[in-house]
C-alpha positions as CSV (number, residue, x, y, z in Angstrom):
1,M,19.9,-9.7,78.6
2,V,21.3,-11.2,75.3
3,K,21.4,-14.7,76.9
4,W,17.7,-14.4,78.0
5,Q,16.7,-13.2,74.5
6,A,18.6,-16.1,72.9
7,Y,17.0,-18.6,75.4
8,I,13.4,-17.3,74.8
9,L,13.9,-17.3,71.0
10,D,15.4,-20.8,71.0
11,K,12.4,-22.1,73.0
12,L,9.9,-20.3,70.6
13,I,11.6,-21.9,67.6
14,F,11.9,-25.3,69.3
15,Y,8.1,-25.4,70.0
16,N,7.3,-24.2,66.5
17,V,5.8,-21.0,67.8
18,I,7.9,-19.0,65.4
19,S,10.1,-20.0,62.4
20,D,13.8,-19.4,62.0
21,D,13.0,-16.6,59.4
22,E,11.0,-14.7,62.0
23,A,13.7,-14.9,64.7
24,D,15.3,-11.5,63.9
25,I,11.9,-9.7,64.1
26,Y,11.1,-11.3,67.4
27,R,14.6,-10.5,68.7
28,F,14.1,-6.9,67.9
29,G,10.6,-7.0,69.5
30,L,12.1,-8.5,72.7
31,E,14.8,-6.0,72.8
32,C,12.3,-3.1,72.5
33,L,10.1,-4.7,75.2
34,V,13.0,-5.0,77.7
35,L,14.2,-1.5,77.0
36,K,10.6,-0.1,77.5
37,L,10.3,-2.0,80.8
38,L,13.7,-0.7,81.9
39,H,12.6,2.8,81.1
40,C,9.3,2.5,82.9
41,I,10.8,0.9,86.0
42,S,13.5,3.6,86.2
43,Y,10.9,6.4,85.9
44,L,8.8,4.9,88.7
45,C,11.9,4.6,90.8
46,I,12.7,8.2,90.2
47,A,9.2,9.3,91.0
48,A,9.1,7.0,94.1
49,G,12.4,8.6,95.3
50,L,10.8,12.0,94.9
51,K,7.5,10.7,96.4
52,M,5.7,11.8,93.3
53,V,4.4,8.6,91.7
54,P,0.8,9.8,91.3
55,E,2.1,13.0,89.8
56,L,4.2,11.1,87.2
57,I,1.2,9.0,86.2
58,V,-1.0,12.1,85.5
59,I,1.8,13.9,83.6
60,A,2.5,10.7,81.6
61,C,-1.2,10.6,80.5
62,V,-0.6,13.8,78.5
63,L,3.1,13.6,77.7
64,I,3.2,10.1,76.3
65,P,0.4,10.5,73.6
66,L,1.6,14.0,72.7
67,R,5.2,12.8,72.4
68,R,4.3,9.9,70.2
69,N,2.5,12.3,67.7
70,T,4.5,15.5,67.9
71,G,8.0,14.0,68.0
72,G,10.8,16.0,69.6
73,Y,14.4,15.5,70.8
74,H,15.8,12.0,70.6
75,A,19.3,10.9,71.8
76,K,21.4,9.2,69.2
77,S,22.2,6.1,71.2
78,K,20.1,3.8,73.4
79,I,22.2,4.5,76.5
80,G,22.0,8.3,75.7
81,C,18.2,7.9,75.3
82,Y,17.9,6.1,78.7
83,F,19.9,8.6,80.7
84,F,18.3,11.6,78.9
85,S,14.8,10.2,79.6
86,C,15.5,9.6,83.2
87,C,17.0,13.1,83.7
88,Y,14.0,14.6,81.9
89,V,11.5,12.8,84.0
90,A,13.3,14.0,87.2
91,F,13.5,17.6,85.8
92,T,9.8,17.6,84.9
93,L,8.8,16.4,88.3
94,L,11.0,18.9,90.1
95,A,9.8,21.7,87.9
96,Y,6.2,20.9,88.9
97,E,7.3,20.9,92.6
98,V,9.2,24.2,92.4
99,L,6.8,26.2,90.2
100,A,3.7,26.4,92.3
101,N,2.4,29.7,90.9
102,Q,-0.8,29.0,88.8
103,I,-0.3,32.2,86.7
104,I,3.1,31.0,85.6
105,W,1.7,27.6,84.6
106,W,-1.2,29.2,82.6
107,G,1.3,31.4,80.9
108,M,3.6,28.5,80.1
109,L,0.6,26.6,78.8
110,A,-0.3,29.3,76.4
111,V,3.3,29.5,75.0
112,S,3.5,25.6,74.8
113,N,0.2,25.5,72.8
114,V,1.6,27.8,70.2
115,I,4.9,25.9,70.0
116,I,3.2,22.5,69.6
117,F,0.7,23.9,67.0
118,L,3.4,25.5,65.0
119,M,6.3,23.0,65.3
120,S,4.7,19.5,65.4
121,P,5.2,17.0,64.1
122,V,9.0,16.7,63.7
123,D,10.8,13.6,62.4
124,N,14.2,12.2,63.2
125,E,16.9,10.0,61.5
126,N,15.0,6.8,62.5
127,K,11.6,8.0,61.5
128,R,11.3,10.2,58.4
129,L,7.8,11.5,57.7
130,D,6.2,12.1,54.3
131,E,3.5,14.7,53.7
132,K,0.6,12.2,54.5
133,E,2.2,11.2,57.7
134,R,2.9,14.8,58.7
135,D,-0.8,15.7,58.1
136,Y,-1.9,12.6,60.1
137,Y,0.3,13.3,63.1
138,R,-0.4,17.0,63.0
139,R,-4.2,16.4,63.2
140,K,-3.8,13.8,65.9
141,S,-1.4,15.9,68.0
142,Q,-3.7,18.9,67.8
143,F,-6.7,16.8,68.8
144,I,-4.8,15.5,71.9
145,L,-3.6,19.0,72.7
146,I,-7.2,20.4,72.5
147,L,-8.5,17.6,74.7
148,A,-5.7,18.1,77.2
149,N,-6.4,21.9,77.3
150,V,-10.1,21.3,77.9
151,S,-9.3,18.8,80.7
152,C,-7.0,21.4,82.3
153,V,-9.8,23.9,82.4
154,L,-12.4,21.4,83.6
155,F,-10.3,20.1,86.4
156,T,-9.5,23.7,87.5
157,V,-13.2,24.7,87.4
158,I,-14.1,21.7,89.6
159,N,-11.3,22.7,92.0
160,F,-8.9,19.8,91.2
161,Y,-6.1,22.3,90.8
162,N,-3.3,19.8,91.2
163,I,-4.5,17.6,88.3
164,G,-5.0,20.7,86.1
165,S,-1.4,21.8,86.9
166,L,0.0,18.3,86.2
167,L,-1.7,18.2,82.8
168,R,-0.3,21.6,82.0
169,C,3.1,20.4,83.1
170,G,2.8,17.5,80.7
171,I,2.0,19.8,77.8
172,C,4.9,22.1,78.6
173,A,7.2,19.1,78.9
174,D,6.3,18.1,75.3
175,A,6.8,21.6,74.0
176,L,10.2,21.8,75.6
177,L,11.2,18.6,73.8
178,L,10.3,20.2,70.5
179,I,12.4,23.3,71.3
180,L,15.3,21.0,72.2
181,Y,14.9,19.2,68.9
182,K,15.0,22.5,67.0
183,L,18.0,23.8,68.9
184,T,19.8,20.5,68.3
185,E,19.0,20.5,64.6
186,K,20.2,24.1,64.3
187,G,23.4,23.3,66.1
188,N,24.0,20.3,63.8
189,M,23.4,22.4,60.7
190,M,25.8,25.1,62.0
191,L,28.4,22.5,62.8
192,G,28.0,20.9,59.4
193,E,28.4,24.3,57.7
194,N,31.6,25.0,59.7
195,I,33.0,21.6,58.7
196,S,32.2,22.3,55.0
197,V,33.8,25.7,55.1
198,K,37.0,24.4,56.7
199,K,37.0,21.5,54.2
200,Y,37.2,23.9,51.2
201,M,39.5,26.5,52.8
């Protein structure tokens, strides 16, 4: 991957498409693009293995925009992020397959709505939010959440129960990422406090 990045950058510089000063920016962009493609291909392979590609697409229509605005759990390394994301996609699809009871999904949706409204947005080490950004992402995530909820109801009313359930699954998946984030933060705080206590004992 590094060789291909270097080759592409060399060609872009050679043909004066970019300057030497811009090389680092484009290198970072290429790296992000390759990683995103790797993630997407892996998700589709997982869904194909489970014979649930259409289901993945519908869930992603809700989960991706919510995730971008609410935040949530993030692995600390790129490799960790890749494996966690793949496992989470598989877990979400299997959860949809196993939990067929509509009452359970509606109940989980209600709880997830409360969690997203109260907790989002959350930041992380790589993306700290100021008050303006928090207000912006909060309003945007709430708008997407309301739109997703309305869509769930509409698809259920017109007897597209599967699509409604998949949309609910996407909302629940986002709420779970927020819970994982809070649990991780709490665990890190407790660990830090324990280290501090031992340090001064």
